[in-house]
C-alpha positions as CSV (number, residue, x, y, z in Angstrom):
1,M,-12.5,11.1,22.4
2,A,-11.5,13.4,19.6
3,A,-11.1,11.9,16.1
4,S,-7.4,12.8,16.2
5,E,-7.0,10.8,19.4
6,Q,-8.6,7.7,17.8
7,L,-6.4,8.0,14.6
8,P,-7.1,4.6,13.0
9,F,-4.9,3.0,10.5
10,V,-6.5,2.7,7.1
11,F,-5.0,-0.2,5.2
12,I,-5.1,-0.1,1.4
13,H,-4.1,-3.2,-0.7
14,G,-2.1,-3.2,-3.8
15,A,-2.8,-4.1,-7.5
16,G,-4.9,-7.2,-7.8
17,G,-5.3,-7.5,-4.1
18,T,-8.0,-7.6,-1.5
19,K,-8.3,-7.0,2.3
20,A,-6.8,-10.5,2.7
21,K,-3.4,-9.0,2.1
22,Y,-3.6,-7.6,5.6
23,R,-5.1,-10.8,7.2
24,G,-4.1,-11.2,10.8
25,I,-2.4,-7.8,11.1
26,E,-4.8,-6.7,13.9
27,T,-3.2,-9.3,16.2
28,Y,0.1,-7.4,16.1
29,L,-1.3,-3.8,16.5
30,E,-2.0,-3.8,20.3
31,G,-5.6,-2.8,19.9
32,A,-5.0,0.2,17.7
33,P,-8.1,1.0,15.6
34,I,-8.0,-0.1,12.0
35,H,-10.0,-0.1,8.8
36,I,-9.1,-2.4,6.0
37,I,-10.3,-1.1,2.7
38,E,-11.2,-3.0,-0.5
39,L,-11.0,-0.8,-3.5
40,P,-13.9,-0.8,-6.1
41,G,-14.1,-4.1,-8.0
42,H,-11.9,-6.0,-5.5
43,G,-13.0,-8.7,-3.1
44,D,-16.4,-8.0,-1.7
45,N,-16.6,-4.4,-3.1
46,E,-19.0,-4.6,-6.0
47,V,-18.6,-0.9,-7.0
48,P,-17.3,-0.8,-10.6
49,Y,-13.6,-0.7,-10.6
50,C,-11.5,2.4,-11.2
51,T,-9.0,2.8,-14.1
52,T,-6.8,5.5,-12.5
53,I,-5.1,6.2,-9.2
54,E,-6.9,9.5,-9.1
55,Q,-10.3,7.8,-9.3
56,Q,-9.4,5.4,-6.6
57,A,-8.3,8.2,-4.3
58,A,-11.5,10.2,-5.0
59,W,-13.6,7.1,-4.1
60,L,-11.6,6.5,-0.9
61,Q,-11.9,10.1,0.2
62,E,-15.7,9.8,0.0
63,Q,-15.6,6.7,2.2
64,L,-13.4,8.3,4.9
65,G,-15.3,11.5,5.1
66,E,-14.0,13.8,7.9
67,E,-12.3,11.1,10.0
68,D,-8.7,11.7,10.9
69,V,-6.6,8.7,9.8
70,I,-3.2,7.3,9.1
71,L,-3.1,5.7,5.6
72,V,-1.1,2.6,5.0
73,G,-0.8,1.9,1.3
74,H,0.8,-1.3,-0.1
75,S,2.4,-0.9,-3.5
76,M,-0.4,0.6,-5.7
77,G,-2.2,1.5,-2.4
78,G,0.8,3.8,-1.7
79,L,0.1,5.7,-4.9
80,V,-3.6,6.0,-3.8
81,G,-2.3,7.3,-0.4
82,I,-0.1,9.9,-2.0
83,E,-2.9,11.2,-4.1
84,L,-5.3,11.2,-1.2
85,V,-3.0,13.1,1.2
86,A,-2.8,15.9,-1.4
87,R,-6.6,16.1,-1.5
88,T,-7.5,16.2,2.2
89,S,-6.3,17.5,5.6
90,H,-7.8,14.5,7.4
91,V,-4.8,12.2,6.6
92,K,-2.4,12.8,9.5
93,G,0.3,10.4,8.3
94,L,1.2,8.2,5.4
95,V,2.9,4.9,5.4
96,L,4.3,3.7,2.0
97,N,4.3,0.0,2.4
98,A,6.7,-1.4,-0.3
99,S,5.7,1.5,-2.5
100,H,7.0,4.6,-4.3
101,Y,5.7,7.7,-5.9
102,E,6.0,6.1,-9.4
103,M,5.7,2.4,-10.2
104,P,6.2,1.7,-13.9
105,V,5.2,-1.7,-15.1
106,H,6.9,-3.5,-18.0
107,P,4.8,-3.7,-21.2
108,K,5.2,-7.5,-21.3
109,I,3.6,-7.8,-17.8
110,L,0.7,-5.6,-18.9
111,A,0.3,-7.7,-22.1
112,E,0.1,-11.0,-20.1
113,L,-2.4,-9.5,-17.7
114,E,-4.5,-8.1,-20.5
115,A,-4.5,-11.6,-22.0
116,G,-5.9,-13.0,-18.8
117,T,-2.8,-14.5,-17.2
118,F,-0.9,-13.4,-14.1
119,P,2.8,-13.7,-14.9
120,D,4.4,-16.5,-12.8
121,M,7.7,-14.5,-12.8
122,L,5.9,-11.6,-11.2
123,F,4.3,-13.8,-8.6
124,T,7.6,-15.5,-7.7
125,A,9.5,-12.2,-7.5
126,S,7.0,-10.8,-5.0
127,Y,8.1,-13.0,-2.1
128,G,11.4,-13.5,-0.3
129,K,13.3,-16.7,0.2
130,D,12.1,-16.9,3.8
131,A,8.4,-17.0,2.9
132,S,6.9,-20.2,4.0
133,V,5.4,-22.8,1.7
134,E,2.0,-22.2,3.4
135,L,2.1,-18.5,2.7
136,I,3.0,-19.0,-1.0
137,E,0.2,-21.5,-1.3
138,E,-2.3,-19.1,0.3
139,E,-1.1,-16.2,-1.9
140,R,-1.3,-18.3,-5.1
141,A,-4.9,-19.2,-4.2
142,Q,-5.6,-15.4,-3.8
143,L,-4.8,-14.7,-7.4
144,S,-8.4,-15.8,-8.3
145,A,-10.0,-13.4,-5.8
146,V,-9.9,-10.5,-8.2
147,P,-11.0,-10.7,-11.9
148,M,-8.0,-10.4,-14.2
149,D,-9.4,-7.4,-16.1
150,V,-9.5,-5.6,-12.7
151,T,-5.9,-6.7,-12.0
152,H,-4.8,-5.5,-15.4
153,A,-6.5,-2.1,-14.8
154,D,-4.7,-1.8,-11.5
155,F,-1.2,-2.4,-13.0
156,A,-2.0,-0.1,-15.9
157,A,-3.0,2.6,-13.5
158,C,0.2,2.2,-11.5
159,S,2.3,2.5,-14.7
160,A,0.4,5.6,-15.8
161,Y,0.6,7.5,-12.5
162,K,3.2,10.2,-12.3
163,G,3.3,11.2,-8.6
164,E,6.7,12.8,-8.0
165,D,5.5,16.4,-7.9
166,T,2.6,15.4,-5.7
167,F,4.8,13.5,-3.4
168,R,7.3,16.4,-3.1
169,S,4.4,18.6,-2.0
170,L,3.2,16.5,0.9
171,T,3.6,18.0,4.4
172,V,2.4,15.1,6.6
173,P,4.8,12.7,8.3
174,I,5.7,9.8,5.9
175,L,7.0,6.4,6.9
176,A,8.5,4.5,4.0
177,L,8.9,0.8,4.7
178,Y,11.1,-1.4,2.4
179,G,11.9,-5.1,2.4
180,T,15.6,-5.8,1.9
181,E,14.7,-8.4,-0.7
182,D,12.1,-6.4,-2.6
183,R,12.7,-6.9,-6.4
184,L,9.6,-5.1,-7.6
185,L,10.2,-1.4,-6.6
186,P,12.1,0.9,-9.0
187,K,15.8,0.9,-8.5
188,G,16.9,3.5,-5.9
189,A,13.3,4.0,-4.6
190,K,14.3,4.5,-1.0
191,E,17.0,7.0,-1.8
192,K,14.8,9.0,-4.2
193,A,12.0,9.1,-1.6
194,V,14.2,10.5,1.1
195,V,15.6,13.1,-1.2
196,S,12.2,14.1,-2.6
197,N,10.5,14.8,0.7
198,E,12.2,15.8,4.0
199,R,9.3,14.3,6.0
200,V,10.2,10.8,4.9
201,N,11.5,8.3,7.5
202,A,12.7,5.3,5.6
203,I,13.0,1.9,7.4
204,E,14.2,-1.4,5.9
205,I,12.7,-4.6,7.1
206,E,15.3,-7.4,7.0
207,G,14.4,-10.5,5.0
208,A,11.1,-9.1,3.7
209,S,10.3,-8.8,0.0
210,H,7.3,-7.0,-1.5
211,Y,4.7,-8.3,1.0
212,I,6.3,-7.0,4.2
213,M,3.0,-7.3,6.2
214,L,2.7,-11.0,5.4
215,E,6.3,-12.0,5.6
216,K,7.4,-10.0,8.6
217,P,4.2,-8.9,10.4
218,E,5.7,-8.2,13.8
219,A,8.4,-5.9,12.4
220,F,5.8,-4.2,10.2
221,A,3.4,-3.6,13.0
222,K,6.2,-2.4,15.4
223,A,7.1,0.3,12.8
224,L,3.5,1.3,12.4
225,L,2.8,1.6,16.1
226,S,5.9,3.7,16.7
227,F,4.9,6.0,13.8
228,R,1.4,6.4,15.2
229,K,2.7,7.1,18.7
230,D,4.9,10.0,17.3
231,I,1.9,11.5,15.4
232,L,-0.4,11.3,18.4
233,A,2.3,13.0,20.6
234,A,2.7,15.8,18.1
235,V,-1.1,16.6,17.9
236,Q,-1.7,16.6,21.7
């Protein structure tokens, strides 16, 4: 079978995250091939961490080689995806999972992270009112999975990345998924994305906040599978 017919999803976590942010997602994807990536310095990846989005994209490009894929980037991972699509023809589709082409971070948040503390306000704002107690407890435990200096570097990299021009230049299909309760994305992100690139198909997931794949995994997976089906049909 040709690489384009395989067309796995490559999942990229966000700032301060690990592959655990996509835990259990394979059960909703009807056997579609997947790779879940841990960026340098995160989780079990002992490669020294990167300090820019461009460095993360360059590292991921080396890992993927010449395999045709669909990138699914959560939050910071979406920025990495945007940058990588601009570098290689092997990305056949991009999913911005609660992401945008620019994600500025408030200086007070960066200062707390640099001091070694994950802001409780930021954690609380990341999840919707329908998120279960069990999910919140699991996610709070995950905060210690990545060293705080790495998490700070991630958020600083997000804040520094200016991706509007790169995003405008992309010519692959783009699926942009938004939680209706997301309080972390820049104001008007969905509208700006649609205007900036005609290839964008924007979908809102009702009741989800910033972690759509954990809060509404069935709706998240359904959107991904439909996107992949359309891409496969286009290349055949």
